[in-house]
N, C-alpha and C positions, 0 to 999 in steps of 0.2 A: 475580781478575785478577793475583794476585801470588803468586809462588813463592819462598819463602825456605827454602833447604835448609841445615839445621844439620848439624854433623858430630859424630860420636861419638869421633873420634880426637883425642887430646890432642897438642898440639905444644908442646914445652917451649922451643923456640927463642924467646927474647924478641923482641918487636917494638921496634925503635928508638924512643926517646921522641919523636923529631921526627916520625916517621910517625904515632904514636898521637895526638899533639897536632894534627897537620894534619888527620887524619881526624875527630877530635872537633870541632874548630872548623868544619870544612867541613860536617859534618852539622848542627851548631848553626845555621848560617846558610842552608844549603840547604833545610831543611824549610820555613821561612817564605817563601823565594823561590818554591818550587814551589807551596806552598799558597795564596799570595795574589797574587804578581806574575805568575808564568807563567800562572796561571788567568785573569788579567785583572781580578781583583776589585779590586785597587789599582793606580793608575797609576804611571808611572815617577817623577813628581815627588813621590811620597810614599815613595820608597825609603829616606828617612832614618828611617822607622819600623822598619826591619828589625831593629835591635838589640833593640827592645822586643818585637817579635813573636817574635824568636828565644827569648826567655825562656819563651814558651809552646810554640811549635811545636818549636823546636830541643831544648829540655830534654825535652819529651815524647818526641820521636823517639829521643833518646839513652837515655832510661829504657826504652823498648820494646826497643831493641836490646840493652842490657845484660841485661835480664831474660831475653830469648829466648836469648842466648848462655850466660849463667851457669846457667840452669835447663834448657838443652837442649830448648827447646820446639819442637814441630813447627809446620807451616804454620798449622794451625788455631789453635794457641795464639798465634802472632804476630798473626793477623788479629783475634783476640778482644782482644788488648792494643790494637791500633789502634782497635777499636770503643770500648774504654774511654776512650781519649784523646778521640775524637769526642764522646762523651757528656759528658765533663768540660768540654770547651770550650763546647759549645752549650747545656748545661743550667746550668752554674755561672758560666762566664766571660761569655758574651754573653747567655745566657738566651733565645736565639733559638728554642729548641724550644717555649717557652711564651709568648713576647711576641707578641701579635697584630699589633703594628705596628712590628716591629723595623726600624730605619733607614727607617721610613715606607713599607715595601715590602709590607706585608700578606701576609707569607709563609705564614701559616697558613690563609688563606681557601680555598685550593685543596686539597680533601680534608680539610676541617676535621672533627674528631671531637669533638662537644660533651662526650661523656662523659669524655674525656681532656683536653679543652681544649688540644689540640695539632693540628697539621696533619700528616696522615699522609704526604702527598707530600713536604713539606719535611723531615720526619724521615728518611725513607728516603734522599732525595737527599743531604742534607748529611752524614749519617753515612756514606753510601757514598763520597763524595769524600774524607772524612777517612780512612777505612780504606785506600783505595787511594793517593791522590795526596799527601795531607798527611803521611803517615807511612811507609807501606810503600815507596813509590817512592823517596823520598830515602834511606832506609836501604839499599835495594838498590843505588842509584847509588853510594853511598859504598863498598860492597863492590867495585864495579867500578873505582872510581877508586883505591882503596887495597887491592889484592888480598892483600897480606900481612896485613891485619887481618881477612880474612874468617873468620867464626866465632870470632873472638878478642875478648876483652874490651878495651875502650878505656879504661875508667875504673878507678882504684883506689878503695878505700873512701872516702877523703876526697873524691875527685871525685864519687862517687855521692851523697854527702851534700850537696855543694854544688849539684849538678844537681837533686836532690829539693827542696831549699829554693827554688831559682830557679823550678822548675815550680809548686810549691805557692803561692808568692807571686803569680806571673803568673796562675794559674788561678783562685785564690779571693779575692785581694785586691779585685777589682771587686765581688765579692758583698757586701762590707761597706762599700763606699764609693759605692754608687749613690745619686744624688741622690733626694731624697724624691719629686720629681715624676716620676721615671723609673719604668718598669715594674718590679715586684718579683714574682718567682714566689712562689707560695704555699708554705708549709711542707710541705704534702702533695706538691707537685710536686718539691721539692728532695729530700725524703726518698725518694721513689720513684726518682729518678735515682741517689741514693746507694746504694740497695739494688741497683739494676741494675748499678752499677759493681762493688760488692763481689761479687755473684753471678758476673759475667763474669770477674773476677779469680780467683776460686776455681776456676772451670772451667778457665781457661787454665793456671793454675799446677799444679793437681793432676790434671787429666784430659788434658792435652795434651803430655805428655812424649814426646820422640822415641824411637821404638823402634829396636832394632838393625836395620840394613838387611838386607833379604832378597834373594832373587833378583830380577834386573831383570824388569819386566813384559814379556810378549811383544809383538811388533810393532815396526815401524820408527818412529823418531822423525822427524817432518816436518823439513824444512830450517829453519834459523834464520830465513830470510826469511819463511817461512810463519808462524812464531811471531809475528814482528813485525806482519805484516799482520793476523793474527787478533786480536792485542791492540788494534791500531789500530781495526779494525772494531767490535769489541765495546765498546771504550772510547768510540768516537765515537757508537755507537748509544745508550749510556747517557747521554752528555752531550746528545745531540740531542733527547732526550725533553723537555728543558727548553723547547724551542721549541713544544711542543704543549700547554702548560698551559691554553691557551684553546680548544683544538680538540677534545680528547678527555676523557672522564671521568677523574677522578683515579685511580680504582682501576685503570683500564687502563694508565695511565702508570706506576703503581707496579709492576704486574705486569711491564711491560716492563723496568724497571730491575732488578728482582730476577732476571728471566730472564737478562739480560745478565751480571750478576754471577755467578749460579750456573753458567751455561754456561762462563764463562771459568775459574772455579775448577775445574770438572770437567775441562775439556780440558787445562789446563796441569798440573794435578796428575797426571792420567793419563799425559800425554806425558812428564813429568819423571821418572817411575818407570822409563822404558825405558832400555836401556843406551846408546843413542846420544845421550842428553841431555848437553849441554856448557855451559860458561860462556857461550858465544856465544848459545846458545838463550835463556838467562835474560836476557842483555843485550838481545836483540832484543825480548823481551816488554816489558822496561823501556822500550826505545826507542819501541815502539808506543804505550805509555801516555803517555809524555812528548810525543810528537807530537800526541796527542789534545788535551792541554792547550795546545800551541802554537797549533793552529788555532782552538781555542775562545777563546783569549785575544784573538784579533783580532775576534771578534764579540761578546764580552762587554763590556757597558757597565760601567765601574767603579762599584762600589756607593757609594763616597764619593770626595771629592776633586774638584777643578776643573781640568780639562785639556781642551784642544781635541782634536777627533778626530784631527787630524794629529799632535799631540804624543803622543796615546795610541798611535797606530799605530807611530810611531817607537820608542816605548818597547817595544812588543811585538816589533818587529824586533830590538832590542837583546837582549831577554830570549831570543828564539828562537835567535839566533846563539850566545849564551853557552851555552845548553842543548845545542845541537848540538855545540859544541866539547867539552863535558864528555862527551858520548856517544862522540865520536871518541877521546878519551883513554882512556875505559873500554874501548873496542873494542881499542885497541892493547894494553891491559893484560891482555886475556883469555888471552894465551899463558902467563901465569904464575899465573892465578887458582887453578889446582889444584896449584901447586908454590910455596907461599908462602916457601920458603927460598931461592929463587933470588937 
């Protein structure tokens, strides 16, 4: 569902420090905003948590972006890094991949796999939303909001070290401070997650470098509006499957989610290789995905927090208006996205 196009052309024109700082800070806070509040998982009266959440979400998104830009990773490499982030959060930080009663919600019951002691449906769903909305979408939105930073590094060496420390603290500190009465994943589960992270990192870094661009693929590129509607439909289909957890078998639900994700990747990657693809096509894909979270936020009941339905709806309206405003700014900026020296 996400198209991230890196560039092989170097641009020696320095980015003004004010723009780099603004883009960095924006991504730092935008990732948790999309991942938790726009989704509707946290209500507006818990917005004070965003600095703490940004240590995890924001630092993770910054590291993904910096790695992709500096190593010139292709789309597959970026998505693998996003998957790595999801595994780290859900296996080590929250341990929701293994906790049979996380937040009292029994998330593993639907599609439970005794051999793995994991819920197959929850694993696919939560990692899917982390790949697309928690990481890839905020990164792409920052490129639209700050077109001069597209495919350019935002952090210097010192900044990368600070962000790495922040992410490591946020991701792994809870692992060592969980109360004794709380759920604790087994050593085997944590080691397996660590092996998966290392393996995916290896594949992303060493097997997903972007190649020199070839000739554009044949065929016409659909209009940007078609891109947005396609992203909205497939994203909505993915999220709507959460409403069927009591109606259809888990395996069928999982097949549906994987189908939506795979079809979106196939279509958008195929279309983006055609000569007619533009920054506005990418932005419309992004817009369709964000609108998916906007409508879902209105039907999602917050996982934690105490707020009235009226207050929750007002918060969702506020978040929606803010998101649409960001999209309008990014749309205005698309005229210079391919000419960052303007």
